[in-house]
Residue, then its C-alpha position, 0 to 999 in steps of 0.5 A: x499500499x505504501x509502496x503504491x502511495x509513493x508511487x502516487x506521489x512520485x507521479x504527482x510531483x514529477x511525472x504529472x506536470x510533464x504531462x499536463x504540459x504536453x497534453x495542454x500544448x497539444x490541445x492548443x494545436x489540435x482542432x478536433x474536440x474529439x481528439x482534445x477530449x481523447x488526450x484528456x481522458x488519457x490524462x484523466x485515466x493516468x491521474x486516477x491510476x492506482x486509486x481503487x487499489x490503495x483503498x482496498x488495501x486500506x480496508x484490508x489492513x484492520x482485517x489482517x490484523x483482526x487475523x492476527x488477534x484471533x491467531x494470538x487469541x488461540x495461542x492464549x487459550x492453548x496456554x490456559x488449557x496447559x497452565x489454567x487460570x493460575x497465572x494472571x501475568x501469563x494471560x495478560x502477557x498473551x492478551x496484549x500480544x494479540x491485541x497488537x496486530x489489530x492496533x498495528x493494522x488500524x495504525x497503519x490503515x489511518x496513516x494510508x487513508x490520510x495519504x489517500x484523501x491528500x491524494x485523492x483531493x489533489x486528483x480531483x482538483x486536477x480533474x476540474x482544472x482539466x475540464x476547465x481547460x477543455x472548456x476554454x479550448x472549446x469556446 
């Protein structure tokens, strides 16, 4: 997920400005409205490249954390079966280690969501700018 987010930030700061400049200069030379729309649609697709995959990975992070918690709780129950409830420190340590994956999954999801929202807002802003550029070229 973070690799895809880094790729999107890389695209935003280095690749996209060059592509946008090239498309806008080509649009000024292009007389056909259909070809201008086609060029902007290609740029729009590149702009929204990995957002759905990032969103899906963000949704999976807490679920993977819960899977780790269930696995940890199984180990706690196994130790309870062997040693009984006579050692509360061992139980507490097991429960603490079992809940750690859930916390990690949620923390990763929140961090991913912050980056995703920032990139998504930027992408939507750029899409609006591209629509305005198309409308200005149509007049």
